N, C-alpha and C positions, 0 to 999 in steps of 0.2 A: 741180505739186508738184516740189520739188527733191529730188535724190537725197540720202539721209542721208550724212553725212560722219563716220564713226566716228573716235574718237581712235586715234592710233598705239599699237601694242602693243610694250612693252619686252620683247625676247627673254629677258631675265633674270627676267621675271615670269611667263613662260608656265606653269610648273608650278603656281605659286600661283593664277594665274587659272583654270586648268583645274580644280584641286581645289576652288576656291570654287564653280564652276558645278556640279560633281558634288555638293557638299554641299547646294546649294540645291534640286536636283531630286531629290525622293525617289522618283520613279517614272520612270526613264529608259525609253526605247523600245528593245526588243531586236529586231533583225532576224535572221531565219533564212531558209533556203531550203527550200521544199517542192516537190521535183522541179525544175521550171523556174519556179516561182512564188514570188516573195519574200513573206514573212509578217512583219508587225511587230505588236508588242503591248507595252503597258507592263509593267514588272516592278518588283519591290521588292527591291533587293539586301539580302542579310542580313549582308554584311560587305564592306568595301573595304580593301585594303592597297595604298596608293599608287594605281596604275591597274589593279591586279588586282581584279576584281569577282567576288563570289560570289552566285549566284542559286539559291534553292531552287525546286524544281519538283515537281509531282505526276507520277508515272510515266504516268498515263493521258492527260496533256495532249499536244496535237499537237506542241508544240516538242520533246518527248522523242524522238519518231521522226525529226523533222527534224534535230536535232542529232546523233543517232546516224548518220544517213545523210551528213551534211555538217556537221562541227563548226565551220566558219567562220561567225562571227557578227559583228555590230556593235551596239554600244550607242550611243545618242544621248541626251545630257543637254542640257537647255535651261533657262536661268534666266529670271527675270521681265524682265530687260533684253534678252532674246533672244541672250545670249551662248551659245555652243554648244560642246560637247565631243563628239567622236566617237572611240570606242575600237573599233578593228578588232582582232579576235583569234580565238582558238580556244577553244572550250568543252571543258573536260575534266571528267569525272565524278570527284568527290572521294570517295576511299574511306579516307583516313587517319582512323582512329578519334579521334585527338586533335583534329584540325580539326573533324570532325563534332560532337564533344562540346562544344567551345568555342562553335561557332555555335548549337548546340541550347540551351546554357545561357544564351546572350545574347539569345535570341529567344523571348519568351513566346508570341507568336502561333503559331510553329511547334509549340511544345509543346501549346498548346490545340487546334490544328487536327488534328495528327497523333497526339497521345497518347503516342507512344513513339518514341525515337530509331531503333529498328530497324524502324519501319513500312516495309513493302514498297512503299508509295506514294511515299516520299521519295527524290528524286534531288537531289543538290547539285552544281551546276556551278561550276567556277572558270574565269573568262574571263581568259585570259592574253593581254595585249596584244601585238600585233606593230606597231601604229601608233596614236598618239594625236595628234589634231588639235584645235586651238582656233580658234574664229572669234568675233570681236567683233561683236556685234549683227548687222546684215545687211550686213557689209562684203563678203561674197562672196569672201573671201580667207582660206584656212586657213593656220594656222601649225603647223608640226610641233613637238610637245611632247616634250622628252627624257624617256625612261622609266627612265633609269639613276639 
């Protein structure tokens, strides 16, 4: 079997390529740390602004305590062509009422599941990127994606 030979990546297209992968993968994987043990699970972002991703969570879930202890996280998006985007960043709890209201209004599943925006079970995280990388298929070469 021959090694795959991915097409070259145009540096001017990195942002568009990365955003296309993110749009194609509705359930990226979120990595956190539980003590000295990594934990990975699929999540369903409730909002994306460029490379800043918002994830709703229930207070009783394990990732709540993991993020409180260590807010450094990574999201991994993968599309059907095996193109990949990795967003390394920090998860912050969102407390801005306007942001919470907009996300609440835009997400019927949240409303159905939690019933009220002031549910004590709701935690909303904003994952602020410190690094974004793109990889074409299985090229095994990451490209740094500008976040500005």
